[in-house]
C-alpha positions as CSV (number, residue, x, y, z in Angstrom):
1,M,132.1,101.7,75.8
2,T,130.1,98.8,74.4
3,Y,127.6,96.7,76.3
4,Q,127.1,93.0,75.8
5,P,123.5,91.8,75.6
6,Y,122.1,90.2,78.7
7,P,122.5,86.4,78.7
8,T,119.3,84.5,78.0
9,G,120.4,81.1,79.4
10,G,121.0,79.6,76.0
11,G,117.4,78.3,75.5
12,S,115.3,79.3,72.6
13,S,112.2,81.3,73.0
14,S,110.1,78.5,71.6
15,N,109.9,76.9,75.1
16,I,107.6,79.7,76.2
17,V,104.0,78.5,76.3
18,Q,101.6,81.2,75.2
19,R,98.4,81.3,77.3
20,G,95.2,81.6,75.4
21,P,92.7,84.4,75.9
22,Q,90.8,84.6,79.1
23,P,87.6,82.6,78.6
24,T,84.2,84.2,79.3
25,S,83.6,82.0,82.3
26,V,86.7,83.4,84.0
27,R,85.7,87.0,83.2
28,T,82.2,86.4,84.5
29,A,83.6,84.9,87.7
30,V,85.9,87.8,88.2
31,I,83.0,90.3,87.6
32,L,80.9,88.4,90.1
33,M,83.7,88.5,92.7
34,Y,83.9,92.3,92.3
35,V,80.1,92.4,92.7
36,G,80.6,90.4,96.0
37,A,83.2,93.0,97.1
38,G,80.7,95.8,96.2
39,L,78.0,94.1,98.3
40,S,80.5,93.9,101.2
41,V,81.2,97.6,100.8
42,L,77.5,98.3,100.9
43,S,77.2,96.2,104.1
44,L,80.1,98.2,105.6
45,I,78.4,101.5,104.7
46,G,75.2,100.2,106.2
47,T,76.9,99.1,109.4
48,L,78.6,102.4,109.8
49,A,75.4,104.3,109.1
50,L,73.4,102.2,111.6
51,S,76.2,102.0,114.2
52,G,74.1,103.7,116.8
53,R,71.3,101.2,116.4
54,I,73.7,98.3,116.4
55,K,75.3,99.6,119.6
56,K,71.9,100.0,121.2
57,A,70.9,96.5,120.3
58,V,74.1,95.1,121.7
59,G,73.6,97.1,124.9
60,T,70.0,95.9,125.2
61,A,71.0,92.3,124.7
62,L,73.7,92.6,127.4
63,R,71.4,94.2,129.9
64,K,68.9,91.3,129.4
65,A,71.7,88.7,129.6
66,R,71.8,86.8,132.9
67,T,75.3,86.9,134.2
68,S,76.6,86.0,137.6
69,K,77.8,89.5,138.1
70,P,75.9,92.5,136.8
71,L,77.6,94.4,134.0
72,T,78.5,98.1,134.6
73,L,77.6,100.8,132.2
74,A,81.3,101.0,131.2
75,D,81.4,97.2,130.5
76,I,78.3,97.5,128.3
77,H,79.7,100.5,126.5
78,A,83.0,98.7,125.9
79,A,81.2,95.6,124.6
80,E,79.2,97.7,122.2
81,N,82.3,99.3,120.8
82,I,84.2,96.1,120.6
83,Y,81.3,94.4,118.7
84,L,81.1,97.3,116.2
85,V,84.8,97.3,115.6
86,F,84.8,93.6,115.1
87,V,82.0,93.8,112.5
88,V,83.8,96.6,110.6
89,V,87.1,94.7,110.6
90,V,85.4,91.5,109.4
91,L,83.8,93.4,106.5
92,V,87.0,95.1,105.5
93,I,88.7,91.7,105.4
94,A,85.8,90.3,103.4
95,I,86.2,93.1,100.8
96,A,90.0,92.5,100.6
97,L,89.4,88.7,100.1
98,W,86.8,89.3,97.3
99,V,89.2,91.6,95.5
100,W,92.2,89.3,96.0
101,M,90.3,86.2,94.7
102,A,89.1,88.2,91.7
103,W,92.6,89.3,90.9
104,A,94.2,85.8,91.4
105,N,91.5,83.9,89.6
106,G,91.5,86.4,86.7
107,R,95.2,85.6,86.2
108,G,94.5,81.8,86.1
109,R,96.1,80.9,89.4
110,G,95.1,77.3,90.2
111,W,95.4,77.7,93.9
112,A,93.1,80.7,93.9
113,R,90.2,78.6,92.6
114,I,90.7,76.2,95.5
115,V,91.0,79.1,98.1
116,A,87.9,80.7,96.7
117,T,86.0,77.4,97.2
118,V,87.2,77.2,100.8
119,F,86.2,80.8,101.4
120,F,82.7,79.9,100.0
121,G,82.5,77.0,102.3
122,L,83.3,79.2,105.3
123,N,80.8,81.7,104.1
124,T,78.2,79.0,103.9
125,I,78.9,77.9,107.5
126,L,78.7,81.6,108.7
127,L,75.4,82.1,106.9
128,V,73.9,79.0,108.5
129,F,75.1,79.8,112.0
130,S,75.1,83.6,112.0
131,G,71.5,83.9,113.1
132,A,71.0,87.1,111.1
133,R,68.4,89.0,113.1
134,T,67.4,91.7,110.6
135,S,66.0,91.3,107.1
136,A,68.6,93.7,105.7
137,T,71.4,91.6,107.1
138,L,69.9,88.4,105.8
139,V,69.3,89.9,102.4
140,F,72.9,91.1,102.0
141,T,74.4,87.9,103.4
142,G,72.2,85.9,101.2
143,L,73.1,88.0,98.1
144,E,76.8,87.6,98.8
145,W,76.3,83.9,99.2
146,L,74.5,83.6,95.8
147,V,77.1,85.8,94.1
148,G,79.8,83.5,95.6
149,L,78.0,80.4,94.4
150,A,77.6,81.8,90.9
151,A,81.3,82.7,90.8
152,L,82.3,79.2,91.8
153,I,80.1,77.7,89.2
154,F,82.0,79.7,86.6
155,L,85.4,78.9,88.2
156,W,84.8,75.2,87.9
157,R,83.7,75.1,84.3
158,R,85.8,73.1,81.8
159,D,87.0,76.1,79.9
160,T,88.2,77.7,83.1
161,T,90.1,74.5,84.0
162,Q,91.8,74.6,80.6
163,Y,92.7,78.2,81.0
164,I,94.3,77.5,84.5
165,A,96.2,74.5,83.0
166,Q,97.7,76.8,80.4
167,S,98.7,79.3,83.1
168,Q,100.7,76.8,85.1
């Protein structure tokens, strides 16, 4: 039994545009995005390690809050747990977004540069309005913001733009 070769569509292989090597600016941006993911992992570890203190701070804030109806101990305990779970979920999502943006931008996807810029804008808004209460939170949030800014600077350089244009 003989097999026929798979049809190629009749076009020549000269229509394929070869993408140039990944420029240093893209590699640097990708590395910075992985650093941002690493900082988010450290924030997650710190959150889990300090979960007792975080719960206590939430409980104290709720006890001091003036509400029309006093909160029961069960209400306060539930709110502490909900807050902690919310923070952990947000950090896991942040880690996933850092890694996704590093992957997509490393492959020269034009949409990924725009999405990364939007995420940076949202991160800036969160930084301004988060009201970070502890110095550790402020340091990690500020470091992540600076890493994101540096990554964006490299993503919007001319050689990155040319690399993305070749990838389209």
